[in-house]
C-alpha positions in Angstrom: 33.4 -6.8 83.8 34.4 -6.8 80.2 38.0 -7.8 81.4 36.6 -10.6 83.3 34.6 -12.0 80.6 37.5 -11.9 78.3 39.7 -13.9 80.5 37.1 -16.4 80.9 36.8 -16.9 77.2 40.5 -17.0 76.9 40.6 -19.8 79.6 37.9 -21.7 77.7 39.7 -21.5 74.3 43.0 -22.4 75.8 41.8 -25.5 77.6 39.7 -26.7 74.5 43.0 -26.2 72.3 45.1 -28.0 74.7 42.8 -31.0 75.1 42.4 -31.2 71.2 46.0 -31.3 70.7 46.5 -34.0 73.2 43.5 -36.1 72.1 44.7 -36.1 68.4 48.5 -36.7 69.2 50.3 -40.0 68.4 50.8 -40.9 72.0 47.1 -40.7 73.0 45.8 -44.1 73.7 43.7 -46.0 71.0 40.4 -46.7 72.7 37.5 -48.9 71.6 35.0 -51.7 72.6 34.3 -55.1 71.3 31.2 -57.4 72.0 32.2 -60.8 73.1 29.4 -63.4 73.9 27.0 -60.6 74.5 29.2 -58.7 76.8 31.0 -55.5 76.0 34.9 -55.3 76.4 36.3 -51.9 76.5 40.0 -51.3 75.9 42.7 -48.7 75.8 46.0 -49.5 74.0 48.8 -47.3 75.2 51.0 -45.3 72.8 53.3 -43.8 75.2 55.4 -45.2 78.1 57.9 -43.5 80.5 60.3 -45.3 82.5 62.8 -48.3 82.5 60.3 -51.1 83.2 58.5 -53.1 80.5 55.2 -51.4 79.4 52.0 -53.0 80.7 49.1 -53.6 78.5 46.0 -54.5 80.4 42.3 -55.2 79.3 39.6 -55.8 81.7 37.4 -58.6 80.7 34.1 -60.0 82.2 34.7 -63.6 81.5 37.7 -65.7 82.6 37.2 -68.0 79.5 38.3 -65.1 77.2 42.0 -65.2 76.4 44.3 -62.9 74.6 47.6 -62.6 72.9 49.8 -59.7 71.6 51.9 -59.6 68.4 54.7 -57.3 68.2 58.0 -56.1 66.9 60.3 -52.9 67.1 59.2 -50.3 64.8 61.4 -49.4 61.8 63.4 -52.7 62.3 64.1 -56.0 60.4 62.7 -57.8 63.4 60.4 -60.8 62.9 56.9 -60.7 64.7 56.9 -62.1 68.1 53.8 -63.4 70.0 52.9 -63.6 73.8 49.9 -64.9 75.5 48.0 -62.6 77.8 47.5 -63.9 81.4 44.6 -63.4 83.7 45.1 -61.4 86.6 42.2 -60.1 88.9 39.7 -59.9 86.1 42.3 -58.4 83.6 44.2 -60.0 80.7 47.8 -58.6 81.1 51.1 -58.8 79.4 54.0 -56.6 78.8 56.1 -55.0 75.9 59.8 -55.1 76.3 61.3 -51.8 77.3 63.2 -49.7 74.7 65.7 -47.0 74.8 64.4 -43.3 75.0 62.8 -42.7 71.5 62.5 -46.4 70.8 59.2 -47.7 69.4 57.2 -51.0 69.3 54.3 -51.7 66.9 51.7 -54.2 68.2 48.4 -55.9 67.6 46.1 -57.3 70.4 43.7 -60.2 69.8 41.1 -61.7 72.1 39.8 -65.2 71.8 36.6 -66.9 73.2 35.3 -70.4 72.1 37.7 -70.6 69.3 36.9 -67.2 67.8 39.3 -64.4 67.5 38.4 -60.8 68.3 41.2 -58.4 66.9 41.1 -55.2 68.9 43.1 -53.2 66.3 43.4 -53.8 62.5 45.9 -51.2 62.1 49.0 -51.4 64.3 49.5 -49.4 67.5 52.9 -47.8 67.9 54.0 -47.2 71.4 57.0 -44.8 72.2 59.2 -45.2 75.2 60.7 -42.1 76.9 63.0 -41.7 79.9 61.8 -40.6 83.3 61.2 -36.8 83.4 61.3 -35.3 86.9 58.1 -33.7 88.1 59.9 -30.7 89.1 61.1 -30.2 85.5 57.8 -31.4 83.7 55.4 -29.4 86.0 56.9 -26.0 85.3 57.4 -26.7 81.7 53.7 -27.5 81.3 52.7 -24.5 83.4 54.7 -21.9 81.4 53.5 -23.4 78.0 50.0 -23.3 79.4 50.4 -19.8 80.4 51.9 -18.6 77.1 48.9 -20.1 75.2 46.4 -18.4 77.7 48.1 -14.9 77.2 48.4 -15.5 73.5 44.5 -16.1 73.4 44.0 -13.1 75.5 46.3 -10.9 73.1 43.8 -11.9 70.4 40.8 -11.0 72.4 42.5 -7.7 73.6 43.0 -6.5 70.0 39.4 -6.5 69.2 37.7 -5.8 72.4 39.9 -3.4 74.5 43.2 -2.8 72.9 44.8 -1.4 76.1 47.2 -3.8 77.2 48.3 -5.6 74.0 52.1 -5.0 74.5 52.0 -6.1 78.0 50.2 -9.3 77.3 52.6 -10.0 74.3 55.6 -9.5 76.6 54.3 -12.1 79.0 53.7 -14.6 76.0 57.5 -14.1 75.0 58.7 -14.5 78.6 56.5 -17.6 79.3 57.1 -19.3 75.8 60.8 -18.7 76.4 61.0 -20.2 79.8 58.6 -23.1 79.0 59.5 -24.0 75.4 63.2 -22.9 75.0 64.7 -23.3 78.5 62.6 -26.1 80.1 61.6 -27.7 76.8 65.1 -28.9 75.8 65.6 -30.0 79.5 62.5 -32.2 79.3 63.6 -33.6 75.9 67.0 -34.4 77.3 65.4 -36.5 80.2 62.9 -38.1 77.8 65.0 -38.7 74.8 68.6 -38.1 75.7 68.8 -35.0 73.5 68.4 -31.4 74.1 67.3 -30.4 70.6 66.2 -32.6 67.7 64.6 -29.9 65.5 66.3 -27.9 62.8 69.1 -27.9 62.0 70.0 -31.3 63.8 66.8 -33.1 63.1 63.1 -33.0 62.0 61.5 -33.0 65.5 58.3 -31.0 64.8 57.7 -30.0 68.6 61.1 -28.2 68.6 60.5 -26.7 65.2 57.1 -25.3 66.0 58.1 -24.0 69.4 61.0 -21.8 68.1 58.9 -20.8 65.0 56.2 -19.6 67.3 58.6 -17.9 69.7 60.2 -15.9 66.8 56.8 -14.6 65.5 55.8 -13.3 69.1 59.4 -11.6 69.5 58.5 -9.9 66.1 55.1 -8.8 67.3 56.5 -7.5 70.6 59.0 -5.4 68.9 56.4 -4.0 66.4 54.2 -3.2 69.2 56.8 -1.3 71.0 56.9 1.0 68.2 53.3 1.2 67.3 51.0 -0.1 70.1 48.0 0.1 67.7 49.5 -2.5 65.2 47.3 -5.6 64.8 48.8 -7.3 61.9 51.7 -8.9 63.7 49.9 -9.9 66.9 47.4 -11.7 64.8 50.0 -13.3 62.7 51.7 -14.5 66.0 48.4 -15.8 67.4 47.6 -17.7 64.3 51.0 -19.3 64.2 50.6 -20.2 67.8 47.1 -21.7 67.2 48.4 -23.6 64.1 51.1 -25.1 66.4 48.4 -26.4 68.9 46.3 -27.5 66.1 49.1 -29.9 64.9 49.0 -33.1 67.1 51.3 -33.1 70.0 54.4 -35.2 69.5 53.8 -35.5 65.7 57.0 -36.3 63.9 58.7 -36.6 67.3 62.1 -38.2 68.1 62.3 -41.9 67.2 64.8 -44.6 66.9 65.4 -46.1 63.4 66.5 -49.7 64.0 67.0 -50.5 60.4 70.0 -48.3 60.6 71.6 -49.9 63.6 72.7 -53.6 64.3 69.8 -55.9 63.9 68.8 -57.1 67.5 65.7 -59.3 67.6 63.2 -57.9 70.2 62.6 -61.6 71.4 65.8 -61.4 73.5 63.7 -59.2 76.0 60.6 -61.6 76.1 61.7 -62.9 79.7 62.3 -59.5 81.3 
């Protein structure tokens, strides 16, 4: 009975941490609402787009007299700001942002208008990052193994304090699943998404890569220590704290990006008719 309860607690902790990381990450949509003529307009401004098409920005509005526009330019570029009107389609104001190469970003503002009055949806710029298409048969197992590694990591922590019978076994599963999800499938996902297998140290500053390898090293050390002394609690705790710190850092923070200021200036306006 105790084992079942511990697993349930581990599942709740794991799901909560995953949701927190996603919701606080720089690719999570910026949502909000604004009141126009006594009616509430809710919106979500996307911050991530996968694929080779232009990114669609859609806002459902209750009144066809409401209009809108989007102002944008490539992030980290010398581009001038471009402005596009939004068009009404089936009760939604719709426009698109021009596609960018993998890891390219666009910064944008959206503004609605009604009877001559402007209603800005965001005072701070929203930054959208583009990625290449990642096949589901690669992405799904990557997510699965990463979830399992966190789940068993949580289970290690609970095992240490409430049973202390299978700590080594669970730690071994963490090492295996983290290796498969983070160090085998992770770089493959990265290659599809950003055309690079590894952009962490020593080749770059991608925080996702760096924190994955750091967490893996801590769990490997914990596993070797537990093989010699199954009663050791220090290193499993250190490894778990390291893993939790990884998930408390917003997902995709300090991720891959293109700095257009270091490349030939190519105004984004050229893609307006795509």
